[in-house]
Structures are given as C-alpha cells and as structure tokens.
Residue frames as a rotation matrix with the C-alpha (Angstrom) as fourth column:
UNK 1
-0.146 -0.391 0.909 -10.88
-0.984 0.155 -0.091 15.29
-0.106 -0.907 -0.407 9.73
UNK 2
0.637 0.432 0.638 -12.55
-0.365 0.898 -0.244 12.02
-0.679 -0.078 0.730 8.82
UNK 3
0.922 -0.330 -0.201 -10.35
-0.108 0.278 -0.954 11.80
0.371 0.902 0.221 5.73
UNK 4
0.060 -0.942 0.331 -7.22
-0.850 -0.223 -0.478 12.36
0.524 -0.253 -0.814 7.84
UNK 5
0.045 0.039 0.998 -8.18
-0.800 0.599 0.013 9.49
-0.598 -0.800 0.059 10.12
UNK 6
0.905 0.351 0.240 -8.88
-0.120 0.753 -0.648 7.26
-0.408 0.557 0.723 7.13
UNK 7
0.682 -0.706 -0.188 -5.57
-0.329 -0.067 -0.942 8.11
0.653 0.705 -0.278 5.48
UNK 8
-0.047 -0.736 0.675 -3.59
-0.984 -0.083 -0.160 7.67
0.174 -0.672 -0.720 8.71
UNK 9
0.194 0.193 0.962 -5.03
-0.569 0.821 -0.050 4.19
-0.799 -0.538 0.269 9.31
UNK 10
0.861 0.307 0.405 -5.18
0.088 0.694 -0.715 2.82
-0.501 0.651 0.570 5.81
UNK 11
0.659 -0.690 -0.298 -1.86
-0.653 -0.329 -0.682 4.19
0.373 0.645 -0.668 4.53
UNK 12
-0.228 -0.738 0.636 -0.02
-0.919 0.379 0.111 1.97
-0.323 -0.559 -0.764 7.01
UNK 13
0.352 0.427 0.833 -2.08
-0.117 0.903 -0.414 -1.04
-0.929 0.048 0.367 5.85
UNK 14
0.994 0.037 -0.099 -1.21
-0.100 0.019 -0.995 -0.29
-0.035 0.999 0.022 2.21
UNK 15
0.265 -0.964 0.022 2.46
-0.921 -0.260 -0.291 0.21
0.286 0.057 -0.957 3.07
UNK 16
-0.109 -0.277 0.955 2.47
-0.655 0.743 0.140 -3.12
-0.748 -0.610 -0.262 4.91
UNK 17
0.710 0.423 0.563 1.05
0.096 0.734 -0.673 -4.96
-0.698 0.532 0.480 1.89
UNK 18
0.852 -0.464 -0.243 3.64
-0.409 -0.298 -0.862 -3.38
0.327 0.834 -0.444 -0.41
UNK 19
-0.068 -0.910 0.409 6.48
-0.997 0.050 -0.055 -4.33
0.029 -0.412 -0.911 1.94
UNK 20
0.144 0.190 0.971 5.02
-0.422 0.899 -0.113 -7.83
-0.895 -0.394 0.209 2.35
UNK 21
0.967 0.224 0.125 4.97
0.021 0.416 -0.909 -8.38
-0.255 0.882 0.397 -1.41
UNK 22
0.619 -0.779 -0.102 8.53
-0.545 -0.332 -0.770 -7.11
0.566 0.532 -0.630 -1.88
UNK 23
-0.368 -0.853 0.370 10.26
-0.834 0.128 -0.536 -8.50
0.410 -0.506 -0.759 1.22
UNK 24
-0.052 0.428 -0.902 7.79
0.074 0.902 0.424 -11.00
0.996 -0.044 -0.078 2.66
UNK 25
-0.934 -0.265 0.239 7.40
-0.185 -0.213 -0.959 -9.48
0.305 -0.940 0.150 6.15
UNK 26
0.102 0.974 -0.202 4.56
0.017 0.201 0.979 -10.89
0.995 -0.103 0.004 8.23
UNK 27
-0.464 -0.266 -0.845 3.86
0.764 0.363 -0.533 -11.45
0.449 -0.893 0.034 11.92
UNK 28
-0.252 0.342 -0.905 3.24
0.785 -0.474 -0.398 -8.63
-0.565 -0.811 -0.149 14.38
UNK 29
-0.878 -0.112 -0.466 3.32
-0.134 -0.876 0.463 -6.04
-0.460 0.468 0.755 11.64
UNK 30
-0.755 0.651 -0.076 0.39
0.157 0.292 0.943 -7.79
0.636 0.701 -0.323 9.94
UNK 31
-0.139 0.719 -0.681 -1.67
0.969 0.242 0.057 -7.84
0.206 -0.652 -0.730 13.14
UNK 32
-0.471 -0.097 -0.877 -0.91
0.487 -0.858 -0.166 -4.17
-0.736 -0.505 0.451 13.83
UNK 33
-0.962 0.090 -0.257 -1.90
-0.257 -0.611 0.749 -3.04
-0.090 0.787 0.611 10.34
UNK 34
-0.514 0.830 -0.214 -5.11
0.461 0.478 0.748 -5.11
0.723 0.286 -0.628 10.48
UNK 35
-0.175 0.407 -0.897 -5.95
0.953 -0.158 -0.258 -3.57
-0.246 -0.900 -0.360 13.85
UNK 36
-0.760 -0.160 -0.630 -5.43
0.080 -0.985 0.154 -0.08
-0.645 0.067 0.761 12.38
UNK 37
-0.874 0.486 0.007 -7.88
-0.033 -0.074 0.997 -0.85
0.485 0.871 0.080 9.59
UNK 38
-0.114 0.846 -0.521 -10.52
0.851 0.354 0.387 -1.69
0.512 -0.400 -0.760 12.23
UNK 39
-0.364 -0.084 -0.928 -9.67
0.730 -0.645 -0.227 1.42
-0.579 -0.759 0.296 14.20
UNK 40
-0.999 -0.022 0.031 -10.39
0.037 -0.713 0.700 3.46
0.007 0.701 0.714 11.10
UNK 41
-0.367 0.929 -0.049 -14.01
0.300 0.168 0.939 2.32
0.881 0.330 -0.340 11.22
UNK 42
0.097 0.413 -0.905 -14.32
0.961 0.198 0.193 2.87
0.259 -0.889 -0.378 14.95
UNK 43
-0.629 -0.443 -0.639 -12.99
0.655 -0.744 -0.129 6.43
-0.418 -0.499 0.759 15.16
UNK 44
-0.709 0.349 0.613 -15.50
0.386 -0.535 0.751 7.98
0.591 0.769 0.245 12.75
UNK 45
0.392 0.914 -0.105 -18.36
0.656 -0.198 0.728 8.42
0.645 -0.354 -0.677 15.28
UNK 46
0.277 -0.347 -0.896 -15.95
0.847 -0.353 0.398 10.09
-0.454 -0.869 0.196 17.70
UNK 47
-0.818 -0.561 0.125 -14.69
0.540 -0.677 0.500 12.45
-0.196 0.477 0.857 15.03
UNK 48
-0.341 0.777 0.529 -18.23
0.432 -0.370 0.823 13.35
0.835 0.509 -0.209 14.02
UNK 49
0.545 0.590 -0.595 -19.24
0.782 -0.101 0.616 13.86
0.304 -0.801 -0.516 17.67
UNK 50
-0.030 -0.648 -0.761 -16.27
0.779 -0.492 0.388 16.13
-0.626 -0.581 0.520 18.31
UNK 51
-0.839 -0.534 0.104 -16.44
0.447 -0.567 0.691 18.11
-0.310 0.627 0.715 15.09
UNK 52
-0.749 0.571 0.336 -19.99
0.185 -0.307 0.933 18.55
0.637 0.761 0.125 13.82
UNK 53
-0.854 0.455 0.251 -22.67
-0.475 -0.488 -0.732 20.51
-0.210 -0.744 0.634 15.73
UNK 54
-0.028 0.905 -0.425 -25.54
-0.938 0.124 0.325 18.92
0.346 0.408 0.845 13.78
UNK 55
-0.108 -0.106 -0.989 -24.36
-0.001 0.994 -0.106 15.46
0.994 -0.011 -0.107 14.76
UNK 56
-0.951 -0.275 -0.144 -24.04
0.156 -0.022 -0.987 16.52
0.268 -0.961 0.064 18.41
UNK 57
-0.577 0.803 0.151 -27.56
-0.803 -0.524 -0.282 17.94
-0.148 -0.284 0.947 18.41
UNK 58
0.127 0.631 -0.765 -28.99
-0.705 0.600 0.378 14.81
0.698 0.492 0.521 16.80
UNK 59
-0.436 -0.347 -0.830 -27.31
0.260 0.835 -0.485 12.55
0.861 -0.428 -0.274 19.34
UNK 60
-0.986 0.105 0.132 -28.55
-0.163 -0.407 -0.899 14.71
-0.040 -0.907 0.419 22.22
UNK 61
-0.233 0.965 -0.122 -32.09
-0.970 -0.221 0.101 14.48
0.071 0.142 0.987 20.84
UNK 62
0.057 0.195 -0.979 -31.82
-0.322 0.932 0.167 10.71
0.945 0.306 0.116 20.45
UNK 63
-0.747 -0.439 -0.499 -30.57
0.301 0.445 -0.843 10.28
0.592 -0.780 -0.200 23.98
UNK 64
-0.911 0.411 0.023 -33.25
-0.246 -0.498 -0.832 12.47
-0.331 -0.763 0.555 25.48
UNK 65
-0.602 0.681 0.416 -36.02
0.738 0.674 -0.036 10.77
-0.305 0.286 -0.908 23.37
UNK 66
-0.085 0.559 -0.825 -37.15
-0.005 -0.828 -0.560 14.04
-0.996 -0.043 0.073 21.87
UNK 67
-0.952 -0.248 -0.177 -36.99
-0.187 0.016 0.982 12.84
-0.241 0.969 -0.062 18.30
UNK 68
0.001 0.987 -0.162 -40.33
-0.762 -0.104 -0.639 13.11
-0.648 0.124 0.752 16.55
UNK 69
-0.302 -0.074 0.951 -41.23
0.334 0.926 0.178 9.84
-0.893 0.371 -0.254 14.82
UNK 70
-0.912 -0.054 -0.406 -41.52
-0.359 -0.374 0.855 10.04
-0.198 0.926 0.321 11.06
UNK 71
0.005 0.959 -0.283 -44.71
-1.000 0.002 -0.010 9.26
-0.009 0.283 0.959 9.17
UNK 72
-0.167 -0.002 0.986 -45.86
-0.348 0.936 -0.057 5.71
-0.922 -0.353 -0.157 9.69
UNK 73
-0.775 -0.174 -0.608 -45.71
-0.632 0.224 0.742 3.41
0.007 0.959 -0.284 6.75
UNK 74
-0.464 0.668 0.582 -49.27
-0.026 0.646 -0.763 2.08
-0.885 -0.369 -0.283 6.88
C-alpha cells in the first residue's frame, strides 16, 4: 500500500520531467507535480495507521502515555 502511494505520486513527477525535457512544458503542471511529491511523504503515516495493527497499537500506547521508558543512558 505504501509502495502504491509512492508510485502514484512520483510517477506523475517523473512523467512531468520527461515531458518538460522533450516539449518544455512548465507552469501549473510543475506546481502540481511538486505538490504530489510532497503529498507522497505526508500520506505514509495515514497508510500505516489504516493498515498495520502494530502501528495502531503503538500510537494508542503513545497517546495514552503507557509506553515504558527504555533503559537510561547513564
């Protein structure tokens, strides 16, 4: 699922750069493809939260402050 999100966002960016080199298209298409590259980074936590039980459990523990601190580095 994470890979699908990455491919969906970055394939458009790559396609834009190829078209830009061949034809020289810039403008709104550039801004849209750049925004998609940022969206790729932002959607990962939501995908993990929706898909993986271990991630959900860890987040619940963090929110409820039930995480046991690790050994202190003294």
